[in-house]
C-alpha positions as CSV (number, residue, x, y, z in Angstrom):
1,M,78.8,-62.2,-229.5
2,N,77.8,-59.4,-227.2
3,C,76.9,-61.1,-223.9
4,F,75.1,-59.9,-220.8
5,I,75.6,-61.9,-217.6
6,T,74.1,-61.7,-214.1
7,G,75.9,-63.3,-211.2
8,A,79.3,-62.7,-212.7
9,S,81.0,-62.4,-209.3
10,G,79.8,-65.9,-208.2
11,F,81.6,-69.2,-208.7
12,V,79.9,-70.3,-211.9
13,G,79.5,-66.7,-213.2
14,A,83.1,-65.8,-212.8
15,N,84.3,-68.9,-214.6
16,L,81.7,-68.2,-217.4
17,V,83.0,-64.7,-217.9
18,H,86.6,-66.0,-218.2
19,E,85.4,-68.6,-220.8
20,L,83.5,-66.1,-222.8
21,V,86.4,-63.7,-222.9
22,A,88.8,-66.4,-223.9
23,R,86.6,-67.2,-226.9
24,G,86.6,-63.6,-228.1
25,H,83.1,-62.7,-226.9
26,R,82.3,-59.3,-225.4
27,V,80.9,-59.3,-221.9
28,K,78.7,-56.9,-219.9
29,A,78.5,-58.0,-216.3
30,L,75.7,-56.9,-214.0
31,L,77.4,-56.4,-210.6
32,R,76.3,-54.8,-207.3
33,P,78.5,-51.9,-206.1
34,N,80.0,-54.0,-203.3
35,A,80.5,-57.2,-205.3
36,D,83.6,-59.3,-204.6
37,L,85.6,-59.2,-207.9
38,R,88.4,-61.6,-207.0
39,G,87.0,-64.3,-209.2
40,L,87.0,-61.9,-212.2
41,A,90.6,-60.9,-211.8
42,G,92.3,-60.8,-215.3
43,A,89.0,-60.8,-217.3
44,D,88.2,-58.0,-219.7
45,F,84.6,-57.0,-219.3
46,E,82.3,-54.0,-219.1
47,R,80.8,-53.5,-215.6
48,V,77.1,-52.6,-215.2
49,N,76.1,-51.5,-211.7
50,G,72.8,-52.8,-210.5
51,D,70.9,-56.0,-209.5
52,V,68.2,-58.2,-210.8
53,S,65.4,-56.1,-209.2
54,D,66.3,-53.1,-211.4
55,R,64.3,-54.0,-214.5
56,A,64.8,-50.7,-216.3
57,A,68.6,-50.6,-215.8
58,C,68.9,-54.2,-217.0
59,A,66.8,-53.7,-220.0
60,A,68.9,-50.6,-221.0
61,A,72.1,-52.5,-220.5
62,M,71.0,-55.5,-222.6
63,R,70.3,-53.4,-225.8
64,G,72.5,-54.7,-228.5
65,C,73.3,-58.0,-226.7
66,D,73.1,-61.3,-228.6
67,W,73.2,-63.6,-225.6
68,C,71.9,-63.3,-222.0
69,F,73.1,-65.6,-219.2
70,H,71.1,-65.3,-216.1
71,V,73.3,-67.0,-213.5
72,A,72.6,-64.9,-210.4
73,A,70.8,-66.5,-207.5
74,S,70.4,-66.0,-203.8
75,Y,71.7,-69.3,-202.3
76,H,71.0,-69.8,-198.6
77,L,70.0,-72.9,-196.7
78,W,69.0,-70.8,-193.7
79,L,67.7,-67.3,-193.3
80,R,65.6,-65.6,-190.6
81,D,63.4,-64.2,-193.5
82,Y,63.3,-66.0,-196.8
83,A,61.2,-63.3,-198.6
84,P,64.3,-61.6,-200.1
85,M,65.5,-64.9,-201.5
86,Y,62.2,-65.6,-203.2
87,A,62.2,-62.0,-204.6
88,A,65.7,-62.4,-206.0
89,N,65.3,-65.9,-207.4
90,V,61.7,-65.8,-208.7
91,D,60.9,-62.1,-209.4
92,G,64.5,-61.4,-210.4
93,T,64.4,-64.2,-212.9
94,R,61.2,-62.9,-214.4
95,N,62.7,-59.4,-214.6
96,I,65.9,-60.5,-216.4
97,L,64.4,-63.0,-218.8
98,E,61.5,-60.7,-219.9
99,A,64.0,-57.8,-220.3
100,A,66.3,-60.0,-222.4
101,A,63.4,-61.1,-224.6
102,R,62.3,-57.5,-225.2
103,A,65.9,-56.5,-225.9
104,G,66.0,-59.0,-228.7
105,C,68.6,-61.4,-227.3
106,A,68.8,-64.4,-229.7
107,R,69.5,-66.8,-226.8
108,I,68.7,-66.5,-223.1
109,V,70.4,-69.1,-220.9
110,Y,68.8,-69.6,-217.5
111,T,70.9,-71.3,-214.8
112,S,68.7,-73.5,-212.8
113,T,69.9,-76.5,-210.6
114,V,69.7,-80.2,-210.5
115,G,67.7,-79.7,-207.4
116,C,64.7,-79.1,-209.7
117,I,65.1,-82.6,-211.2
118,G,63.7,-85.8,-209.7
119,L,66.1,-87.9,-207.6
120,P,66.9,-91.6,-208.0
121,G,64.5,-93.9,-206.2
122,T,65.2,-97.3,-204.7
123,I,64.4,-100.7,-206.2
124,G,64.4,-103.6,-203.8
125,G,66.4,-101.6,-201.3
126,Q,69.0,-100.6,-203.9
127,L,69.6,-97.2,-205.3
128,G,68.1,-96.8,-208.8
129,A,70.0,-95.4,-211.8
130,P,71.0,-91.8,-212.0
131,T,68.1,-89.6,-213.2
132,D,67.9,-87.3,-216.2
133,E,65.9,-84.3,-217.3
134,S,62.8,-86.4,-217.8
135,A,62.6,-87.6,-214.1
136,P,59.2,-86.6,-212.7
137,V,59.3,-84.1,-209.8
138,S,57.0,-81.5,-208.2
139,E,57.3,-78.5,-205.9
140,A,56.0,-80.7,-203.1
141,Q,59.3,-82.6,-203.3
142,M,61.5,-79.5,-202.9
143,S,63.1,-80.0,-199.5
144,N,64.0,-76.4,-198.6
145,H,63.3,-72.8,-199.4
146,Y,66.2,-72.4,-201.8
147,K,65.0,-75.4,-203.9
148,I,61.4,-74.1,-203.8
149,S,62.5,-70.7,-205.0
150,K,64.6,-72.2,-207.8
151,W,61.8,-74.5,-208.8
152,R,59.4,-71.5,-209.1
153,A,62.0,-69.6,-211.1
154,E,62.5,-72.5,-213.5
155,Q,58.7,-72.6,-214.0
156,V,58.9,-68.9,-215.0
157,A,61.7,-69.7,-217.5
158,R,59.7,-72.6,-219.0
159,K,56.6,-70.5,-219.3
160,L,58.4,-67.7,-221.1
161,A,60.0,-70.3,-223.4
162,A,56.6,-71.7,-224.2
163,E,55.4,-68.2,-225.0
164,G,58.2,-67.7,-227.6
165,A,61.1,-66.3,-225.6
166,P,64.4,-68.0,-226.7
167,V,65.1,-69.5,-223.3
168,V,67.3,-72.5,-222.8
169,I,67.6,-74.0,-219.2
170,V,70.8,-75.5,-217.8
171,N,70.9,-77.5,-214.5
172,P,74.4,-77.7,-213.0
173,S,75.1,-80.5,-210.5
174,A,77.9,-79.9,-208.0
175,P,80.6,-77.7,-209.5
176,I,84.1,-77.7,-208.1
177,G,87.4,-76.1,-209.2
178,P,89.1,-72.7,-209.2
179,R,87.7,-69.3,-208.3
180,D,85.3,-70.5,-205.6
181,V,85.8,-67.3,-203.7
182,K,83.0,-67.4,-201.1
183,P,83.3,-70.5,-201.1
184,T,80.2,-72.5,-202.1
185,P,78.8,-75.2,-199.7
186,T,80.5,-77.8,-201.8
187,G,83.8,-75.9,-201.9
188,Q,83.5,-75.4,-198.1
189,V,83.6,-79.2,-197.7
190,I,87.0,-79.2,-199.5
191,V,88.2,-76.3,-197.4
192,D,87.1,-78.0,-194.2
193,F,88.9,-81.2,-195.3
194,L,92.1,-79.3,-196.0
195,N,91.9,-77.7,-192.6
196,H,91.3,-81.0,-190.8
197,R,87.8,-79.9,-189.7
198,M,85.9,-82.8,-191.2
199,P,85.6,-85.4,-188.4
200,G,82.8,-87.4,-190.1
201,Y,80.5,-87.6,-193.1
202,L,76.9,-88.3,-194.0
203,D,75.9,-91.2,-196.3
204,T,75.1,-89.0,-199.2
205,G,76.4,-88.4,-202.7
206,L,76.7,-85.7,-205.4
207,N,77.4,-85.5,-209.1
208,W,80.8,-83.8,-209.0
209,V,81.7,-81.7,-212.1
210,H,84.5,-79.3,-213.0
211,V,83.2,-75.7,-212.9
212,R,85.0,-75.1,-216.2
213,D,82.8,-77.7,-217.9
214,V,79.7,-76.0,-216.4
215,A,80.9,-72.7,-217.8
216,V,81.5,-74.1,-221.2
217,G,78.2,-75.9,-221.0
218,H,76.5,-72.5,-220.7
219,I,78.2,-71.3,-223.9
220,L,77.3,-74.5,-225.7
221,A,73.7,-74.1,-224.6
222,A,73.6,-70.6,-226.2
223,E,75.2,-72.0,-229.4
224,K,73.3,-75.3,-229.7
225,G,70.6,-75.6,-227.1
226,V,67.0,-76.1,-228.1
227,V,64.6,-73.4,-226.9
228,G,62.5,-74.7,-223.9
229,E,64.8,-77.6,-223.2
230,R,66.9,-78.2,-220.1
231,Y,70.3,-79.8,-219.9
232,I,72.0,-81.3,-216.9
233,L,75.6,-79.9,-216.7
234,G,77.3,-82.7,-214.9
235,N,79.8,-85.5,-215.3
236,A,78.9,-89.1,-216.4
237,D,81.6,-90.5,-214.0
238,G,81.0,-88.0,-211.2
239,N,78.4,-89.8,-209.2
240,W,80.4,-90.3,-206.0
241,T,79.4,-90.7,-202.4
242,M,80.9,-88.5,-199.9
243,K,83.0,-91.4,-198.7
244,Q,84.4,-91.9,-202.2
245,A,85.1,-88.1,-202.6
246,F,87.0,-88.0,-199.3
247,G,89.0,-91.0,-200.4
248,V,90.1,-89.2,-203.6
249,L,90.9,-86.1,-201.6
250,A,93.0,-88.2,-199.2
251,E,95.0,-89.5,-202.2
252,I,95.5,-86.1,-203.6
253,T,96.5,-84.3,-200.4
254,G,97.9,-87.0,-198.1
255,I,95.4,-85.9,-195.4
256,P,93.5,-88.8,-193.8
257,A,89.9,-89.2,-194.9
258,P,87.3,-89.1,-192.1
259,K,86.3,-92.6,-191.0
260,F,83.2,-91.9,-188.9
261,Q,79.8,-92.0,-190.8
262,V,77.4,-89.7,-189.0
263,P,73.9,-91.3,-188.6
264,Y,71.2,-89.2,-190.4
265,R,69.1,-88.9,-187.2
266,V,72.1,-87.5,-185.2
267,A,72.8,-85.0,-188.0
268,W,69.2,-84.0,-188.1
269,L,69.0,-83.4,-184.3
270,A,72.2,-81.5,-184.3
271,A,70.9,-79.2,-187.1
272,M,67.7,-78.6,-185.2
273,V,69.7,-77.5,-182.1
274,D,72.0,-75.4,-184.3
275,E,69.0,-73.6,-186.0
276,T,67.3,-72.9,-182.7
277,K,70.5,-71.1,-181.6
278,S,70.6,-69.2,-184.8
279,K,67.1,-67.9,-184.3
280,L,68.3,-66.4,-181.1
281,T,71.7,-65.1,-182.3
282,G,71.0,-64.3,-185.9
283,K,74.2,-66.1,-186.9
284,P,73.8,-68.7,-189.6
285,P,74.0,-72.3,-188.4
286,R,77.1,-74.3,-189.3
287,A,74.9,-77.2,-190.5
288,P,71.5,-75.9,-191.7
289,L,68.6,-78.3,-191.5
290,G,67.9,-77.7,-195.2
291,G,71.3,-79.0,-196.0
292,V,70.9,-82.1,-193.8
293,R,67.6,-82.8,-195.5
294,M,69.2,-82.7,-198.9
295,A,71.9,-85.0,-197.7
296,K,69.4,-87.7,-196.9
297,Y,69.4,-88.5,-200.6
298,K,72.1,-89.4,-203.1
299,M,71.9,-86.7,-205.8
300,F,73.1,-88.8,-208.7
301,F,72.3,-87.6,-212.2
302,N,72.8,-88.6,-215.9
303,P,74.2,-85.8,-218.1
304,A,74.0,-87.8,-221.3
305,K,71.6,-85.4,-223.0
306,A,74.1,-82.4,-222.6
307,I,77.0,-84.6,-223.7
308,R,75.1,-85.8,-226.8
309,E,73.3,-82.7,-227.9
310,L,75.7,-79.9,-226.7
311,G,79.1,-81.7,-226.6
312,L,79.5,-81.0,-222.9
313,P,83.1,-81.6,-221.9
314,Q,83.9,-84.3,-219.3
315,T,86.9,-83.3,-217.3
316,P,87.7,-86.2,-214.8
317,P,86.2,-85.4,-211.4
318,R,89.5,-86.3,-209.8
319,Q,91.2,-83.5,-211.8
320,A,88.4,-81.1,-210.7
321,L,89.0,-81.9,-207.1
322,S,92.8,-81.5,-207.6
323,E,92.4,-78.1,-209.2
324,A,90.1,-77.0,-206.4
325,V,92.6,-78.1,-203.8
326,E,95.4,-76.3,-205.6
327,W,93.3,-73.1,-205.9
328,F,92.2,-73.0,-202.2
329,R,95.8,-73.6,-201.1
330,A,97.2,-70.9,-203.4
331,N,94.6,-68.3,-202.3
332,G,94.7,-68.3,-198.5
333,Y,92.0,-70.7,-197.5
334,L,94.2,-72.8,-195.2
335,A,94.3,-72.4,-191.5
336,A,97.2,-70.6,-190.0
337,T,98.7,-73.9,-188.7
338,G,99.5,-74.7,-192.4
339,R,99.1,-78.5,-191.7
340,A,97.3,-78.9,-195.0
């Protein structure tokens, strides 16, 4: 297939490019002139300079493409001004999806997030079962500007699908693995652990999934996904608390896991102080309040629909963590002391 992809220099996007090329597909990658291409090293693709705001350039580049993957997103948990993030995530999504529909793409895969899916509740004080795509949720439940912007973007995708555009929505959980160049917030947790900078942890949880499975899930969504449907790209065995994840990292690396559980109120107050400083300095806070608010809940999800309907692979989360550790170690993310 001839494929057009946005966000190709990002974590999921770079892995998707490699998976597409490995399967013999031809790839056009929309990239900004100053994009960091380290994650794309070794991949054979055609570069298209531009960004999601350039509707005309994107439309021209998509001519003749069979599949469009809109992976690009502005992901920030703190900004002095959130308007550019909304412009990129909401208006940019509309630009790309409408251009892809006009260009005649047979499948348009939009990368949303599990942040747009309802979270497990509590029953008698106990955490309920991991949720799936049918869990009720509304914009009022989005806990930060990033999630609100992605929620609104997903509504754009769903509306276009209802109007006849061949849009399929995927909702990745918490990808980990190789090529996490920036790194992502989840990857940064692993980097901090490796560098002995993780003195404590919050009582939260994520659905950990290998980034390669997420990339393959995008391709399967193009091949088999039902227009207008959404699919959680996660791991059925990946619902781990942070304590569990650090325990596995300790087994993999030999580095002791943090033993101190930070009370939520303490983390919230620290984030408030940190953000107050950031407003004065302009430097992003180390622990954004938006991230602390998300960490109040265990973000456990059920990917059964994607496994059943798409054939989503299920690489063991332990292997995903191990490959992430190996990649960070091999690519210069360890502190100069080399203790990790």
